[in-house]
C-alpha positions as CSV (number, residue, x, y, z in Angstrom):
1,M,-2.6,25.3,-12.1
2,M,0.4,22.4,-13.9
3,P,2.6,25.0,-16.3
4,P,2.4,24.1,-20.1
5,S,4.1,22.1,-21.9
6,R,3.5,24.6,-23.6
7,W,1.2,26.6,-24.8
8,R,-1.0,25.9,-27.9
9,R,-0.1,28.6,-30.3
10,A,-3.1,29.3,-32.7
11,A,-3.0,29.8,-36.5
12,K,-0.2,30.9,-37.7
13,R,0.4,34.8,-37.9
14,R,1.8,37.9,-39.8
15,N,3.9,39.8,-37.3
16,D,3.8,43.8,-38.6
17,I,5.8,44.3,-35.5
18,N,9.1,43.1,-35.8
19,E,9.8,41.7,-39.5
20,P,13.3,40.0,-38.6
21,N,11.5,37.9,-35.8
22,E,8.4,37.1,-38.6
23,D,7.7,33.5,-38.7
24,M,10.1,32.7,-35.4
25,R,8.5,30.8,-32.4
26,A,9.3,30.9,-29.0
27,D,9.6,26.7,-29.0
28,Q,12.0,28.2,-32.4
29,V,14.5,29.7,-30.6
30,S,16.8,27.1,-29.9
31,D,20.6,25.9,-30.4
32,P,21.4,24.0,-33.1
33,G,24.5,22.8,-31.8
34,Y,21.5,20.4,-29.7
35,P,20.8,17.0,-30.7
36,A,17.2,16.8,-32.4
37,G,15.1,16.0,-30.9
38,A,17.0,17.1,-27.5
39,D,14.7,19.8,-25.2
40,P,16.5,23.6,-26.3
41,W,15.6,24.7,-23.1
42,P,17.0,22.1,-20.7
43,L,15.6,24.3,-17.7
44,R,12.2,26.0,-17.3
45,S,10.5,26.8,-14.7
46,Y,6.8,28.8,-14.5
47,L,4.6,31.0,-12.5
48,E,1.6,32.0,-12.7
49,L,0.8,35.3,-10.8
50,G,-1.9,37.2,-10.2
51,A,-2.9,40.3,-13.0
52,L,-1.7,42.7,-9.7
53,P,0.8,45.3,-10.1
54,T,2.5,43.6,-7.1
55,A,3.2,40.5,-10.2
56,V,5.3,43.1,-11.5
57,P,9.2,43.1,-8.9
58,C,7.4,39.0,-7.6
59,A,8.3,38.0,-11.1
60,R,11.5,40.2,-11.0
61,L,12.4,38.3,-7.6
62,H,12.1,35.7,-9.3
63,A,13.8,35.5,-11.9
64,R,16.8,37.3,-9.7
65,H,16.8,33.9,-8.1
66,L,16.4,31.7,-10.6
67,L,19.8,32.5,-12.9
68,R,21.6,32.2,-9.9
69,E,20.2,29.0,-8.5
70,W,20.8,28.2,-12.7
71,G,24.7,29.5,-12.6
72,L,23.6,32.5,-15.0
73,N,24.9,35.6,-12.5
74,G,25.8,37.9,-15.7
75,L,21.8,38.3,-17.4
76,A,20.0,39.6,-14.8
77,E,21.0,42.6,-15.5
78,T,19.0,42.9,-18.4
79,T,16.6,39.4,-16.8
80,E,15.5,41.4,-14.8
81,P,14.1,44.8,-16.4
82,L,13.0,42.3,-19.7
83,T,10.9,40.4,-17.2
84,S,9.6,43.1,-15.6
85,E,8.5,45.1,-18.7
86,L,7.2,42.0,-20.3
87,V,5.3,41.2,-16.9
88,T,3.5,45.3,-16.5
89,N,2.2,45.0,-20.5
90,A,0.8,41.3,-19.3
91,V,-0.9,42.9,-16.3
92,K,-2.0,46.3,-18.2
93,A,-3.8,44.0,-21.5
94,T,-5.1,41.7,-19.0
95,A,-7.2,43.9,-16.2
96,E,-8.7,45.2,-19.5
97,Q,-10.2,41.2,-20.3
98,R,-10.4,41.2,-16.9
99,Q,-8.6,37.6,-15.8
100,A,-7.1,37.0,-12.8
101,A,-3.9,35.8,-13.7
102,I,-0.4,36.3,-16.1
103,R,2.0,33.9,-16.5
104,L,5.2,33.9,-16.7
105,R,7.3,31.2,-18.3
106,L,11.9,31.1,-17.7
107,S,14.1,28.8,-20.0
108,G,17.7,28.2,-20.0
109,D,20.1,26.9,-20.7
110,S,24.5,27.4,-20.5
111,A,23.3,29.7,-23.7
112,G,21.2,32.4,-22.3
113,V,17.6,32.5,-20.9
114,L,13.9,32.5,-22.9
115,I,11.4,34.6,-21.0
116,E,8.0,33.8,-22.1
117,V,4.8,36.0,-20.2
118,W,1.1,35.4,-21.2
119,D,-2.5,37.0,-20.4
120,A,-5.2,37.5,-21.8
121,D,-5.3,39.7,-24.1
122,P,-5.6,38.3,-28.3
123,R,-4.2,41.5,-29.1
124,P,-1.5,42.1,-30.8
125,P,2.0,44.2,-28.3
126,A,1.7,47.6,-29.2
127,P,5.0,49.4,-29.1
128,G,4.9,53.6,-27.8
129,A,5.7,55.1,-31.2
130,L,9.3,56.3,-32.0
131,G,10.3,59.9,-33.3
132,E,12.2,61.4,-35.7
133,D,15.1,59.7,-34.0
134,G,14.1,56.6,-34.0
135,L,13.3,56.6,-30.0
136,P,10.8,57.3,-27.7
137,D,9.5,60.1,-26.8
138,P,11.4,61.2,-23.4
139,G,8.3,63.6,-22.4
140,E,5.4,61.2,-22.5
141,E,4.4,58.1,-19.0
142,G,4.8,55.5,-20.7
143,G,5.1,52.7,-24.6
144,R,9.1,52.9,-24.3
145,G,8.9,49.2,-22.7
146,L,8.9,47.3,-26.3
147,F,11.9,49.3,-27.3
148,L,13.9,48.1,-24.6
149,V,12.7,44.6,-25.6
150,A,13.8,44.8,-28.1
151,A,17.6,46.1,-27.4
152,L,18.6,44.5,-24.7
153,S,17.4,41.2,-25.8
154,A,18.8,39.3,-28.5
155,R,14.9,38.7,-30.5
156,W,12.1,38.7,-29.7
157,D,8.1,38.2,-31.4
158,W,4.4,37.6,-30.2
159,Y,2.2,34.3,-31.1
160,L,-1.3,34.1,-30.2
161,T,-2.4,30.4,-28.0
162,E,-5.9,29.0,-28.1
163,E,-6.0,27.2,-24.6
164,P,-5.5,29.0,-23.1
165,A,-6.8,31.7,-25.1
166,G,-5.1,34.6,-25.7
167,K,-1.0,35.3,-26.0
168,V,2.3,34.9,-25.2
169,V,5.2,37.9,-25.5
170,W,8.4,36.2,-25.5
171,C,12.1,37.5,-26.2
172,E,15.6,35.2,-25.8
173,L,18.8,36.6,-24.4
174,A,21.9,35.3,-25.2
175,A,24.8,34.5,-22.5
176,R,27.1,37.5,-23.6
177,S,26.6,40.3,-21.5
178,T,24.1,43.7,-22.9
179,R,28.4,45.6,-21.8
180,Q,29.3,43.6,-23.9
181,A,27.1,43.3,-27.0
182,L,26.8,47.4,-27.5
183,R,30.7,47.7,-26.7
184,P,31.9,48.8,-30.1
185,E,34.4,46.1,-31.3
186,L,38.1,47.6,-31.5
187,P,40.8,46.8,-33.3
188,G,43.8,43.9,-31.1
189,S,40.8,44.0,-28.8
190,S,39.4,40.5,-26.8
191,D,36.7,40.3,-23.8
């Protein structure tokens, strides 16, 4: 199967899960410094995987090797677990739809990586409930995946697709490392 140049989107919908990313689509995630009409993600890889638990480590390994090839090794530490979370969710959602495959598309440039995962389930991704402290319950077996995606990525969202029918959940990572992003700036310090 040929990789889609762009998944065809379904009608616009409101994103109740992640308000900051409302009305953002993955093809709009770009650097404003690109000339008009230029491809904001010049590096692309597409991988179709069976909707099986073994798809997760395959996707993770693919992401690691691809980032090395693209010279984005500094993003691998964050890209791998995010790819794992999105692919795990897609495998679970697709198993319920009796679909045989999921699709992973990684796009990049010198400034970051875009991870997109398609599955056949049109239902919105369902983040786990957060406790009073704003964190997922550590006693629960699951429900932390989308929390991690939101915490580790610059932004994330999802959209419905018509062809193929289903949805794409995506997240974007900037080239700045996770440690740098989480570390508070100290007066007089520089990276």
